[in-house]
mmCIF file of the C-alpha atoms, coordinates in Angstrom:
data_MODEL
# 
_entry.id   MODEL 
# 
loop_
_atom_site.group_PDB 
_atom_site.id 
_atom_site.type_symbol 
_atom_site.label_atom_id 
_atom_site.label_alt_id 
_atom_site.label_comp_id 
_atom_site.label_asym_id 
_atom_site.label_entity_id 
_atom_site.label_seq_id 
_atom_site.pdbx_PDB_ins_code 
_atom_site.Cartn_x 
_atom_site.Cartn_y 
_atom_site.Cartn_z 
_atom_site.occupancy 
_atom_site.B_iso_or_equiv 
_atom_site.pdbx_formal_charge 
_atom_site.auth_seq_id 
_atom_site.auth_comp_id 
_atom_site.auth_asym_id 
_atom_site.auth_atom_id 
_atom_site.pdbx_PDB_model_num 
ATOM 1   C CA . MET A 1 1   ? -50.034 26.861 1.277  1.00 0.00 ? 1   MET A CA 1 
ATOM 2   C CA . GLU A 1 2   ? -46.621 24.841 0.437  1.00 0.00 ? 2   GLU A CA 1 
ATOM 3   C CA . LEU A 1 3   ? -44.607 28.399 0.829  1.00 0.00 ? 3   LEU A CA 1 
ATOM 4   C CA . LEU A 1 4   ? -46.481 28.837 4.229  1.00 0.00 ? 4   LEU A CA 1 
ATOM 5   C CA . ALA A 1 5   ? -45.380 25.065 5.210  1.00 0.00 ? 5   ALA A CA 1 
ATOM 6   C CA . SER A 1 6   ? -41.691 25.793 4.540  1.00 0.00 ? 6   SER A CA 1 
ATOM 7   C CA . ARG A 1 7   ? -40.961 27.891 7.696  1.00 0.00 ? 7   ARG A CA 1 
ATOM 8   C CA . ASN A 1 8   ? -38.318 29.592 6.075  1.00 0.00 ? 8   ASN A CA 1 
ATOM 9   C CA . TYR A 1 9   ? -39.514 33.287 7.006  1.00 0.00 ? 9   TYR A CA 1 
ATOM 10  C CA . GLU A 1 10  ? -38.158 35.461 10.164 1.00 0.00 ? 10  GLU A CA 1 
ATOM 11  C CA . ALA A 1 11  ? -40.611 37.952 11.662 1.00 0.00 ? 11  ALA A CA 1 
ATOM 12  C CA . GLU A 1 12  ? -40.633 40.605 13.766 1.00 0.00 ? 12  GLU A CA 1 
ATOM 13  C CA . ILE A 1 13  ? -43.693 41.744 15.593 1.00 0.00 ? 13  ILE A CA 1 
ATOM 14  C CA . ILE A 1 14  ? -43.861 45.036 17.093 1.00 0.00 ? 14  ILE A CA 1 
ATOM 15  C CA . PHE A 1 15  ? -45.973 45.218 20.139 1.00 0.00 ? 15  PHE A CA 1 
ATOM 16  C CA . LYS A 1 16  ? -47.701 48.469 21.232 1.00 0.00 ? 16  LYS A CA 1 
ATOM 17  C CA . TYR A 1 17  ? -49.419 47.862 24.639 1.00 0.00 ? 17  TYR A CA 1 
ATOM 18  C CA . GLU A 1 18  ? -52.584 49.877 24.689 1.00 0.00 ? 18  GLU A CA 1 
ATOM 19  C CA . ASN A 1 19  ? -54.746 47.608 26.791 1.00 0.00 ? 19  ASN A CA 1 
ATOM 20  C CA . ASP A 1 20  ? -54.772 43.977 27.875 1.00 0.00 ? 20  ASP A CA 1 
ATOM 21  C CA . SER A 1 21  ? -56.445 42.837 25.166 1.00 0.00 ? 21  SER A CA 1 
ATOM 22  C CA . ASP A 1 22  ? -53.386 43.609 23.366 1.00 0.00 ? 22  ASP A CA 1 
ATOM 23  C CA . LEU A 1 23  ? -51.487 40.565 25.243 1.00 0.00 ? 23  LEU A CA 1 
ATOM 24  C CA . ILE A 1 24  ? -54.119 38.101 23.912 1.00 0.00 ? 24  ILE A CA 1 
ATOM 25  C CA . LYS A 1 25  ? -53.856 39.377 20.449 1.00 0.00 ? 25  LYS A CA 1 
ATOM 26  C CA . LEU A 1 26  ? -49.798 39.237 20.727 1.00 0.00 ? 26  LEU A CA 1 
ATOM 27  C CA . LEU A 1 27  ? -50.623 35.315 22.052 1.00 0.00 ? 27  LEU A CA 1 
ATOM 28  C CA . PHE A 1 28  ? -52.666 34.756 18.880 1.00 0.00 ? 28  PHE A CA 1 
ATOM 29  C CA . VAL A 1 29  ? -50.370 36.113 16.169 1.00 0.00 ? 29  VAL A CA 1 
ATOM 30  C CA . LYS A 1 30  ? -47.121 34.448 17.899 1.00 0.00 ? 30  LYS A CA 1 
ATOM 31  C CA . SER A 1 31  ? -49.223 31.026 17.949 1.00 0.00 ? 31  SER A CA 1 
ATOM 32  C CA . PHE A 1 32  ? -50.379 31.465 14.358 1.00 0.00 ? 32  PHE A CA 1 
ATOM 33  C CA . LEU A 1 33  ? -46.655 32.323 13.044 1.00 0.00 ? 33  LEU A CA 1 
ATOM 34  C CA . ASP A 1 34  ? -45.188 29.369 15.007 1.00 0.00 ? 34  ASP A CA 1 
ATOM 35  C CA . SER A 1 35  ? -48.003 26.748 13.218 1.00 0.00 ? 35  SER A CA 1 
ATOM 36  C CA . HIS A 1 36  ? -47.368 28.177 9.929  1.00 0.00 ? 36  HIS A CA 1 
ATOM 37  C CA . PHE A 1 37  ? -44.269 29.719 8.506  1.00 0.00 ? 37  PHE A CA 1 
ATOM 38  C CA . CYS A 1 38  ? -41.954 31.612 11.339 1.00 0.00 ? 38  CYS A CA 1 
ATOM 39  C CA . LYS A 1 39  ? -38.853 29.943 12.050 1.00 0.00 ? 39  LYS A CA 1 
ATOM 40  C CA . GLU A 1 40  ? -37.264 32.874 13.937 1.00 0.00 ? 40  GLU A CA 1 
ATOM 41  C CA . CYS A 1 41  ? -39.238 35.355 15.488 1.00 0.00 ? 41  CYS A CA 1 
ATOM 42  C CA . LEU A 1 42  ? -38.404 38.619 17.165 1.00 0.00 ? 42  LEU A CA 1 
ATOM 43  C CA . LEU A 1 43  ? -40.667 40.504 19.345 1.00 0.00 ? 43  LEU A CA 1 
ATOM 44  C CA . THR A 1 44  ? -39.956 44.374 19.899 1.00 0.00 ? 44  THR A CA 1 
ATOM 45  C CA . ILE A 1 45  ? -41.934 45.924 22.895 1.00 0.00 ? 45  ILE A CA 1 
ATOM 46  C CA . VAL A 1 46  ? -42.642 49.556 22.283 1.00 0.00 ? 46  VAL A CA 1 
ATOM 47  C CA . TYR A 1 47  ? -43.882 50.087 26.211 1.00 0.00 ? 47  TYR A CA 1 
ATOM 48  C CA . MET A 1 48  ? -43.780 47.258 28.313 1.00 0.00 ? 48  MET A CA 1 
ATOM 49  C CA . PRO A 1 49  ? -46.946 46.596 30.016 1.00 0.00 ? 49  PRO A CA 1 
ATOM 50  C CA . TYR A 1 50  ? -47.084 46.861 33.617 1.00 0.00 ? 50  TYR A CA 1 
ATOM 51  C CA . SER A 1 51  ? -43.083 48.262 33.662 1.00 0.00 ? 51  SER A CA 1 
ATOM 52  C CA . ARG A 1 52  ? -43.723 50.304 36.936 1.00 0.00 ? 52  ARG A CA 1 
ATOM 53  C CA . MET A 1 53  ? -44.940 47.528 38.836 1.00 0.00 ? 53  MET A CA 1 
ATOM 54  C CA . ASP A 1 54  ? -41.387 45.846 39.044 1.00 0.00 ? 54  ASP A CA 1 
ATOM 55  C CA . ARG A 1 55  ? -41.353 44.791 42.569 1.00 0.00 ? 55  ARG A CA 1 
ATOM 56  C CA . VAL A 1 56  ? -43.562 43.469 45.599 1.00 0.00 ? 56  VAL A CA 1 
ATOM 57  C CA . GLN A 1 57  ? -44.604 46.447 47.496 1.00 0.00 ? 57  GLN A CA 1 
ATOM 58  C CA . ASP A 1 58  ? -46.847 46.016 50.582 1.00 0.00 ? 58  ASP A CA 1 
ATOM 59  C CA . ALA A 1 59  ? -50.158 43.487 49.135 1.00 0.00 ? 59  ALA A CA 1 
ATOM 60  C CA . SER A 1 60  ? -49.768 44.768 45.535 1.00 0.00 ? 60  SER A CA 1 
ATOM 61  C CA . VAL A 1 61  ? -49.343 42.217 42.808 1.00 0.00 ? 61  VAL A CA 1 
ATOM 62  C CA . PHE A 1 62  ? -45.685 41.847 41.099 1.00 0.00 ? 62  PHE A CA 1 
ATOM 63  C CA . ALA A 1 63  ? -47.606 42.272 37.586 1.00 0.00 ? 63  ALA A CA 1 
ATOM 64  C CA . LEU A 1 64  ? -44.333 42.487 35.553 1.00 0.00 ? 64  LEU A CA 1 
ATOM 65  C CA . LYS A 1 65  ? -43.541 39.241 36.713 1.00 0.00 ? 65  LYS A CA 1 
ATOM 66  C CA . TYR A 1 66  ? -46.583 37.692 35.288 1.00 0.00 ? 66  TYR A CA 1 
ATOM 67  C CA . VAL A 1 67  ? -46.895 39.750 32.195 1.00 0.00 ? 67  VAL A CA 1 
ATOM 68  C CA . SER A 1 68  ? -42.830 38.809 31.700 1.00 0.00 ? 68  SER A CA 1 
ATOM 69  C CA . LYS A 1 69  ? -43.648 34.947 32.298 1.00 0.00 ? 69  LYS A CA 1 
ATOM 70  C CA . MET A 1 70  ? -46.688 35.328 29.613 1.00 0.00 ? 70  MET A CA 1 
ATOM 71  C CA . ILE A 1 71  ? -44.364 36.700 27.178 1.00 0.00 ? 71  ILE A CA 1 
ATOM 72  C CA . ASN A 1 72  ? -41.691 34.486 28.268 1.00 0.00 ? 72  ASN A CA 1 
ATOM 73  C CA . ASP A 1 73  ? -44.066 31.217 27.373 1.00 0.00 ? 73  ASP A CA 1 
ATOM 74  C CA . MET A 1 74  ? -44.512 32.217 24.046 1.00 0.00 ? 74  MET A CA 1 
ATOM 75  C CA . HIS A 1 75  ? -40.831 31.621 23.292 1.00 0.00 ? 75  HIS A CA 1 
ATOM 76  C CA . PHE A 1 76  ? -39.711 34.629 20.856 1.00 0.00 ? 76  PHE A CA 1 
ATOM 77  C CA . ASP A 1 77  ? -36.144 34.287 19.683 1.00 0.00 ? 77  ASP A CA 1 
ATOM 78  C CA . TYR A 1 78  ? -35.252 37.545 20.660 1.00 0.00 ? 78  TYR A CA 1 
ATOM 79  C CA . VAL A 1 79  ? -37.390 40.320 22.753 1.00 0.00 ? 79  VAL A CA 1 
ATOM 80  C CA . LYS A 1 80  ? -36.035 43.706 22.331 1.00 0.00 ? 80  LYS A CA 1 
ATOM 81  C CA . VAL A 1 81  ? -37.659 46.345 24.641 1.00 0.00 ? 81  VAL A CA 1 
ATOM 82  C CA . ILE A 1 82  ? -37.704 50.166 24.007 1.00 0.00 ? 82  ILE A CA 1 
ATOM 83  C CA . GLU A 1 83  ? -36.768 52.315 26.911 1.00 0.00 ? 83  GLU A CA 1 
ATOM 84  C CA . PRO A 1 84  ? -37.169 49.967 29.369 1.00 0.00 ? 84  PRO A CA 1 
ATOM 85  C CA . HIS A 1 85  ? -38.760 51.119 32.974 1.00 0.00 ? 85  HIS A CA 1 
ATOM 86  C CA . SER A 1 86  ? -36.023 49.509 35.106 1.00 0.00 ? 86  SER A CA 1 
ATOM 87  C CA . ASP A 1 87  ? -33.169 46.588 34.780 1.00 0.00 ? 87  ASP A CA 1 
ATOM 88  C CA . VAL A 1 88  ? -35.940 44.603 36.068 1.00 0.00 ? 88  VAL A CA 1 
ATOM 89  C CA . THR A 1 89  ? -38.016 44.067 32.819 1.00 0.00 ? 89  THR A CA 1 
ATOM 90  C CA . MET A 1 90  ? -34.509 42.688 31.216 1.00 0.00 ? 90  MET A CA 1 
ATOM 91  C CA . ALA A 1 91  ? -33.732 40.555 34.006 1.00 0.00 ? 91  ALA A CA 1 
ATOM 92  C CA . LEU A 1 92  ? -37.599 38.969 33.924 1.00 0.00 ? 92  LEU A CA 1 
ATOM 93  C CA . LEU A 1 93  ? -37.600 38.586 29.894 1.00 0.00 ? 93  LEU A CA 1 
ATOM 94  C CA . ASP A 1 94  ? -35.903 35.933 28.248 1.00 0.00 ? 94  ASP A CA 1 
ATOM 95  C CA . ARG A 1 95  ? -33.231 36.529 25.389 1.00 0.00 ? 95  ARG A CA 1 
ATOM 96  C CA . SER A 1 96  ? -34.063 40.417 26.025 1.00 0.00 ? 96  SER A CA 1 
ATOM 97  C CA . ILE A 1 97  ? -32.137 43.313 24.992 1.00 0.00 ? 97  ILE A CA 1 
ATOM 98  C CA . ALA A 1 98  ? -32.695 46.926 25.901 1.00 0.00 ? 98  ALA A CA 1 
ATOM 99  C CA . ASN A 1 99  ? -32.946 49.475 23.338 1.00 0.00 ? 99  ASN A CA 1 
ATOM 100 C CA . SER A 1 100 ? -32.595 52.924 24.859 1.00 0.00 ? 100 SER A CA 1 
ATOM 101 C CA . PRO A 1 101 ? -32.541 55.768 22.084 1.00 0.00 ? 101 PRO A CA 1 
ATOM 102 C CA . THR A 1 102 ? -33.130 58.617 24.798 1.00 0.00 ? 102 THR A CA 1 
ATOM 103 C CA . THR A 1 103 ? -29.473 57.961 25.930 1.00 0.00 ? 103 THR A CA 1 
ATOM 104 C CA . PHE A 1 104 ? -28.307 58.671 22.216 1.00 0.00 ? 104 PHE A CA 1 
ATOM 105 C CA . LEU A 1 105 ? -30.712 61.548 21.864 1.00 0.00 ? 105 LEU A CA 1 
ATOM 106 C CA . LEU A 1 106 ? -29.344 63.293 25.231 1.00 0.00 ? 106 LEU A CA 1 
ATOM 107 C CA . HIS A 1 107 ? -26.159 63.303 24.106 1.00 0.00 ? 107 HIS A CA 1 
ATOM 108 C CA . GLU A 1 108 ? -27.046 65.023 20.793 1.00 0.00 ? 108 GLU A CA 1 
ATOM 109 C CA . VAL A 1 109 ? -28.969 67.471 22.670 1.00 0.00 ? 109 VAL A CA 1 
ATOM 110 C CA . MET A 1 110 ? -26.125 68.174 25.169 1.00 0.00 ? 110 MET A CA 1 
ATOM 111 C CA . MET A 1 111 ? -23.712 69.016 22.121 1.00 0.00 ? 111 MET A CA 1 
ATOM 112 C CA . GLU A 1 112 ? -26.518 70.975 20.378 1.00 0.00 ? 112 GLU A CA 1 
ATOM 113 C CA . LEU A 1 113 ? -26.067 73.190 23.514 1.00 0.00 ? 113 LEU A CA 1 
ATOM 114 C CA . ASP A 1 114 ? -22.861 73.128 24.145 1.00 0.00 ? 114 ASP A CA 1 
ATOM 115 C CA . PHE A 1 115 ? -23.051 71.588 27.269 1.00 0.00 ? 115 PHE A CA 1 
ATOM 116 C CA . ASP A 1 116 ? -20.178 72.141 29.445 1.00 0.00 ? 116 ASP A CA 1 
ATOM 117 C CA . ILE A 1 117 ? -19.338 69.589 31.530 1.00 0.00 ? 117 ILE A CA 1 
ATOM 118 C CA . GLU A 1 118 ? -17.429 71.572 34.249 1.00 0.00 ? 118 GLU A CA 1 
ATOM 119 C CA . ASN A 1 119 ? -20.391 74.138 34.767 1.00 0.00 ? 119 ASN A CA 1 
ATOM 120 C CA . ASP A 1 120 ? -23.247 72.608 33.792 1.00 0.00 ? 120 ASP A CA 1 
ATOM 121 C CA . TYR A 1 121 ? -25.608 69.830 35.483 1.00 0.00 ? 121 TYR A CA 1 
ATOM 122 C CA . LEU A 1 122 ? -27.968 67.021 34.639 1.00 0.00 ? 122 LEU A CA 1 
ATOM 123 C CA . PHE A 1 123 ? -31.074 66.632 37.012 1.00 0.00 ? 123 PHE A CA 1 
ATOM 124 C CA . PHE A 1 124 ? -32.589 63.377 37.432 1.00 0.00 ? 124 PHE A CA 1 
ATOM 125 C CA . PRO A 1 125 ? -35.924 63.646 39.030 1.00 0.00 ? 125 PRO A CA 1 
ATOM 126 C CA . ASP A 1 126 ? -35.923 60.419 41.078 1.00 0.00 ? 126 ASP A CA 1 
ATOM 127 C CA . GLN A 1 127 ? -33.405 57.770 42.041 1.00 0.00 ? 127 GLN A CA 1 
ATOM 128 C CA . GLY A 1 128 ? -34.878 55.459 39.100 1.00 0.00 ? 128 GLY A CA 1 
ATOM 129 C CA . THR A 1 129 ? -34.154 57.656 36.522 1.00 0.00 ? 129 THR A CA 1 
ATOM 130 C CA . GLN A 1 130 ? -30.402 58.267 38.012 1.00 0.00 ? 130 GLN A CA 1 
ATOM 131 C CA . LYS A 1 131 ? -30.091 54.842 38.080 1.00 0.00 ? 131 LYS A CA 1 
ATOM 132 C CA . ARG A 1 132 ? -31.210 54.278 34.525 1.00 0.00 ? 132 ARG A CA 1 
ATOM 133 C CA . PHE A 1 133 ? -29.555 57.382 32.514 1.00 0.00 ? 133 PHE A CA 1 
ATOM 134 C CA . GLY A 1 134 ? -26.899 58.162 35.037 1.00 0.00 ? 134 GLY A CA 1 
ATOM 135 C CA . LYS A 1 135 ? -24.328 55.417 34.225 1.00 0.00 ? 135 LYS A CA 1 
ATOM 136 C CA . HIS A 1 136 ? -23.861 56.972 30.727 1.00 0.00 ? 136 HIS A CA 1 
ATOM 137 C CA . PHE A 1 137 ? -22.860 60.065 31.796 1.00 0.00 ? 137 PHE A CA 1 
# 
């Protein structure tokens, strides 16, 4: 018990969203870590909940804004998002960094296939994908 009370530990929570109950479990885990021993806590989000609901459209709910607020209210020291759907996610999350392994993997595949920048093309299926990956090429 004394060791836990010293608050000398750093923790990383890897959050893999599957359903809304995972959000309340994240709150429970973070609250426990805060009250017992965590001096610095990093959250890694494998899939950001409601990431495709990243703007107001007609009468729809801007769900990403509200989920981001829930996460911000937990006061993580850092939030790392794997492959964020859009820049909106990163703008809404406090102290966040994006991790996009797809960009690295695409470069690897292009090298493996002897991609010829003069004759070969990358095709992005929509504007969001082009915005997300096009800036890297």
